[in-house]
ZAPAZA-57379 format. One record per residue (C-alpha): residue number from 0; x, y, z negated. Coordinates in steps of 0.02 Angstrom, whole numbers, plus 50000, padded with zeros to 5 digits. Layout:
<atoms>
<NUM <X Y Z>>
...
</atoms>
This chain:
<atoms>
<0 <49860 50245 51334>>
<1 <49690 50308 51279>>
<2 <49670 50349 51095>>
<3 <49481 50330 51098>>
<4 <49411 50214 50963>>
<5 <49349 50042 51017>>
<6 <49168 50024 51066>>
<7 <49055 49971 50921>>
<8 <49019 49786 50910>>
<9 <48850 49709 50879>>
<10 <48823 49627 50708>>
<11 <48843 49457 50790>>
<12 <49006 49508 50873>>
<13 <49071 49580 50709>>
<14 <49031 49418 50618>>
<15 <49120 49317 50751>>
<16 <49270 49433 50748>>
<17 <49280 49418 50558>>
<18 <49273 49228 50562>>
<19 <49409 49220 50695>>
<20 <49519 49336 50594>>
<21 <49494 49237 50433>>
<22 <49536 49076 50523>>
<23 <49693 49153 50596>>
<24 <49747 49218 50425>>
<25 <49724 49045 50349>>
<26 <49828 48966 50488>>
<27 <49969 49091 50468>>
<28 <49963 49078 50278>>
<29 <49984 48890 50293>>
<30 <50137 48914 50402>>
<31 <50206 49044 50283>>
<32 <50189 48929 50133>>
<33 <50273 48787 50227>>
<34 <50420 48902 50263>>
<35 <50429 48956 50081>>
<36 <50442 48774 50031>>
<37 <50587 48748 50152>>
<38 <50760 48811 50104>>
<39 <50826 48945 50221>>
<40 <50657 48988 50296>>
<41 <50618 49148 50202>>
<42 <50635 49258 50357>>
<43 <50514 49145 50451>>
<44 <50392 49155 50305>>
<45 <50398 49345 50312>>
<46 <50366 49340 50500>>
<47 <50208 49236 50472>>
<48 <50152 49358 50337>>
<49 <50181 49504 50456>>
<50 <50079 49415 50588>>
<51 <49925 49385 50480>>
<52 <49938 49560 50407>>
<53 <49911 49629 50582>>
<54 <49729 49575 50564>>
<55 <49707 49719 50441>>
<56 <49732 49840 50586>>
<57 <49553 49804 50640>>
<58 <49438 49953 50669>>
<59 <49280 49858 50716>>
<60 <49224 49786 50548>>
<61 <49109 49856 50415>>
<62 <49186 49896 50245>>
<63 <49112 49736 50172>>
<64 <49185 49631 50312>>
<65 <49353 49718 50298>>
<66 <49350 49679 50112>>
<67 <49335 49494 50155>>
<68 <49491 49510 50262>>
<69 <49578 49602 50123>>
<70 <49540 49467 49994>>
<71 <49606 49331 50110>>
<72 <49766 49431 50137>>
<73 <49782 49474 49952>>
<74 <49776 49290 49903>>
<75 <49905 49245 50036>>
<76 <50024 49384 49985>>
<77 <50013 49332 49803>>
<78 <50104 49171 49847>>
<79 <50239 49269 49937>>
<80 <50260 49389 49791>>
<81 <50275 49246 49666>>
<82 <50407 49162 49773>>
<83 <50508 49323 49790>>
<84 <50513 49350 49602>>
<85 <50573 49173 49572>>
<86 <50697 49179 49715>>
<87 <50774 49347 49667>>
<88 <50939 49268 49609>>
<89 <50961 49195 49785>>
<90 <50892 49338 49891>>
<91 <50908 49507 49805>>
<92 <50744 49599 49817>>
<93 <50831 49762 49862>>
<94 <50890 49677 50022>>
<95 <50718 49602 50057>>
<96 <50638 49772 50026>>
<97 <50748 49845 50162>>
<98 <50720 49697 50278>>
<99 <50530 49709 50283>>
<100 <50542 49889 50342>>
<101 <50586 49818 50513>>
<102 <50410 49751 50540>>
<103 <50350 49826 50703>>
<104 <50184 49903 50652>>
<105 <50145 50013 50506>>
<106 <50003 49917 50422>>
<107 <50096 49750 50408>>
<108 <50254 49844 50361>>
<109 <50176 49937 50216>>
<110 <50087 49785 50144>>
<111 <50252 49692 50149>>
<112 <50343 49839 50070>>
<113 <50217 49845 49928>>
<114 <50226 49656 49904>>
<115 <50415 49658 49893>>
<116 <50423 49825 49801>>
<117 <50306 49770 49662>>
<118 <50402 49607 49645>>
<119 <50562 49709 49631>>
<120 <50484 49821 49498>>
<121 <50471 49667 49385>>
<122 <50660 49642 49388>>
<123 <50751 49713 49235>>
<124 <50884 49809 49333>>
<125 <50764 49882 49463>>
<126 <50756 50071 49496>>
<127 <50569 50073 49464>>
<128 <50546 50260 49480>>
<129 <50627 50263 49653>>
<130 <50527 50113 49713>>
<131 <50363 50193 49657>>
<132 <50406 50356 49743>>
<133 <50458 50268 49903>>
<134 <50300 50163 49916>>
<135 <50189 50313 49879>>
<136 <50273 50418 50013>>
<137 <50266 50281 50144>>
<138 <50081 50248 50116>>
<139 <50044 50422 50182>>
<140 <50079 50353 50356>>
<141 <49908 50269 50359>>
<142 <49773 50400 50379>>
<143 <49632 50291 50447>>
<144 <49505 50302 50304>>
<145 <49460 50119 50280>>
<146 <49633 50049 50314>>
<147 <49711 50183 50205>>
<148 <49592 50154 50060>>
<149 <49624 49968 50055>>
<150 <49812 49991 50074>>
<151 <49816 50109 49925>>
<152 <49702 49992 49828>>
<153 <49831 49856 49858>>
<154 <49966 49975 49796>>
<155 <49864 50005 49638>>
<156 <49832 49820 49609>>
<157 <50011 49769 49643>>
<158 <50093 49896 49528>>
<159 <49969 49879 49384>>
<160 <50073 49762 49277>>
<161 <50241 49845 49314>>
<162 <50211 50031 49288>>
<163 <50340 50103 49167>>
<164 <50277 50143 48992>>
<165 <50435 50207 48906>>
<166 <50433 50370 48807>>
<167 <50280 50454 48740>>
<168 <50211 50585 48860>>
<169 <50237 50717 48726>>
<170 <50424 50680 48722>>
<171 <50563 50765 48818>>
<172 <50491 50714 48985>>
<173 <50316 50777 48949>>
<174 <50230 50916 49042>>
<175 <50085 50960 49154>>
<176 <50040 50830 49283>>
<177 <50047 50894 49462>>
<178 <50019 50771 49602>>
<179 <50138 50793 49747>>
<180 <50020 50784 49894>>
<181 <50090 50801 50068>>
<182 <49987 50859 50216>>
<183 <50003 50743 50364>>
<184 <49916 50718 50528>>
<185 <49983 50544 50560>>
<186 <49861 50407 50600>>
<187 <49887 50221 50627>>
<188 <49735 50198 50739>>
<189 <49839 50177 50897>>
<190 <49939 50020 50929>>
<191 <50120 50013 50978>>
<192 <50283 50094 50927>>
<193 <50208 50268 50916>>
<194 <50114 50227 50758>>
<195 <50274 50208 50658>>
<196 <50344 50380 50694>>
<197 <50273 50481 50551>>
<198 <50319 50351 50423>>
<199 <50496 50339 50489>>
<200 <50512 50528 50473>>
<201 <50483 50519 50284>>
<202 <50646 50429 50248>>
<203 <50822 50447 50316>>
<204 <50862 50261 50327>>
<205 <50728 50160 50414>>
<206 <50692 50059 50570>>
<207 <50667 50133 50741>>
<208 <50487 50072 50744>>
<209 <50504 49967 50902>>
<210 <50425 49796 50915>>
<211 <50263 49706 50888>>
<212 <50167 49653 50734>>
<213 <50277 49501 50711>>
<214 <50446 49582 50747>>
<215 <50563 49583 50599>>
<216 <50750 49597 50625>>
<217 <50896 49600 50507>>
<218 <50949 49755 50412>>
<219 <51056 49879 50505>>
<220 <51062 50027 50389>>
<221 <51079 50063 50204>>
<222 <50921 50045 50101>>
<223 <50852 50190 50002>>
<224 <50837 50068 49856>>
<225 <51009 49994 49824>>
<226 <51058 49834 49738>>
<227 <51175 49913 49611>>
<228 <51192 49799 49459>>
<229 <51192 49941 49331>>
<230 <51038 50052 49329>>
<231 <51026 50218 49239>>
<232 <50882 50205 49112>>
<233 <50814 50364 49191>>
<234 <50781 50267 49351>>
<235 <50669 50146 49259>>
<236 <50540 50284 49241>>
<237 <50425 50326 49097>>
<238 <50243 50347 49053>>
<239 <50232 50516 49136>>
<240 <50292 50438 49300>>
<241 <50152 50310 49287>>
<242 <50022 50445 49257>>
<243 <50088 50547 49403>>
<244 <50086 50393 49515>>
<245 <49906 50347 49475>>
<246 <49839 50525 49492>>
<247 <49928 50550 49658>>
<248 <49855 50387 49723>>
<249 <49682 50441 49662>>
<250 <49697 50608 49754>>
<251 <49753 50527 49917>>
<252 <49616 50395 49909>>
<253 <49484 50525 49872>>
<254 <49537 50624 50025>>
<255 <49522 50469 50134>>
<256 <49352 50429 50058>>
<257 <49288 50605 50093>>
<258 <49350 50594 50272>>
<259 <49230 50450 50305>>
<260 <49086 50572 50288>>
<261 <49143 50671 50440>>
<262 <49176 50527 50559>>
<263 <49062 50472 50700>>
<264 <48902 50545 50770>>
<265 <48780 50642 50662>>
<266 <48646 50510 50692>>
<267 <48756 50386 50597>>
<268 <48758 50492 50440>>
<269 <48651 50370 50341>>
<270 <48765 50227 50391>>
<271 <48920 50324 50339>>
<272 <48841 50369 50172>>
<273 <48809 50186 50138>>
<274 <48988 50140 50186>>
<275 <49057 50274 50070>>
<276 <48952 50205 49927>>
<277 <49024 50033 49960>>
<278 <49202 50101 49952>>
<279 <49189 50220 49805>>
<280 <49238 50084 49682>>
<281 <49410 50078 49764>>
<282 <49438 50262 49727>>
<283 <49374 50244 49549>>
<284 <49493 50100 49514>>
<285 <49630 50230 49486>>
<286 <49533 50304 49341>>
<287 <49518 50130 49267>>
<288 <49708 50114 49281>>
<289 <49730 50279 49188>>
<290 <49617 50220 49048>>
<291 <49724 50063 49027>>
<292 <49886 50159 48995>>
<293 <49940 50165 48814>>
<294 <50029 50309 48728>>
<295 <49921 50453 48791>>
<296 <49845 50560 48654>>
<297 <49687 50663 48668>>
<298 <49776 50830 48682>>
<299 <49886 50776 48826>>
<300 <49737 50700 48914>>
<301 <49636 50860 48892>>
<302 <49774 50980 48942>>
<303 <49861 50886 49083>>
<304 <49767 50736 49150>>
<305 <49586 50792 49151>>
<306 <49618 50959 49240>>
<307 <49710 50869 49381>>
<308 <49564 50749 49404>>
<309 <49430 50883 49393>>
<310 <49521 50995 49516>>
<311 <49516 50857 49645>>
<312 <49334 50812 49613>>
<313 <49271 50992 49622>>
<314 <49374 51034 49776>>
<315 <49298 50893 49879>>
</atoms>
């Protein structure tokens, strides 16, 4: 199968493609919500969510048009997340978190993982630190700039209210912030089972990656995030973990944003510059998240946080 990118669409074709995608998302969202209202239909609801999430695999829309798709999906997934939090006593979120990893393609899979993972983070006995680490690692499987930026923006939005804040950063767990950035050449631009390989390699217990956008099967292996009833307080995470998480996400998003500059033909440089300007607010949202964290004093910010940010800015 050829890995060449799809031919560019005319503005009229792009607008038509966007409208068709939005209509499809609305239809699948309606079916998902009907399933959520019916006892015993959670798996069907997740299948519908996986189906409309496949629309975010598009490579033919402008950033503004892709943002419209993202908003439609964000609103739909909010209903799923709310249901999962309320239904946790009936369907443990650790089990659901494992289940959604059997979605056939990487983009739907990761959006579902973040939706379930952030819902799980709100549960008192959840291993928040492990969930955060797992979601961050898995997101590295999407290296397409626009898709990757919006995926990580969703990660930032979803985790905002559930980031751990325990312990002052100057306590026993303080120290210099160093973002753990992995180098990867994986890309989700090609369809089919091959696009799941690099993500599957990052964890020992995962699906085999076979199937289509709507394929979700039952769990067949142990989840990396277990449903143990007693959680070590250390696994809940602390403020330093939150800072590390946000800075790592900022670094990865900045790298994707910079990559946009080098895509396409040189005659499209002005177009790419405009697209990057439209997307820079997504990257900057991480700095807003940092500013909203409480418990960070000026000295820690100056000695640990600011150098990590400046190093990334000056190196790109």
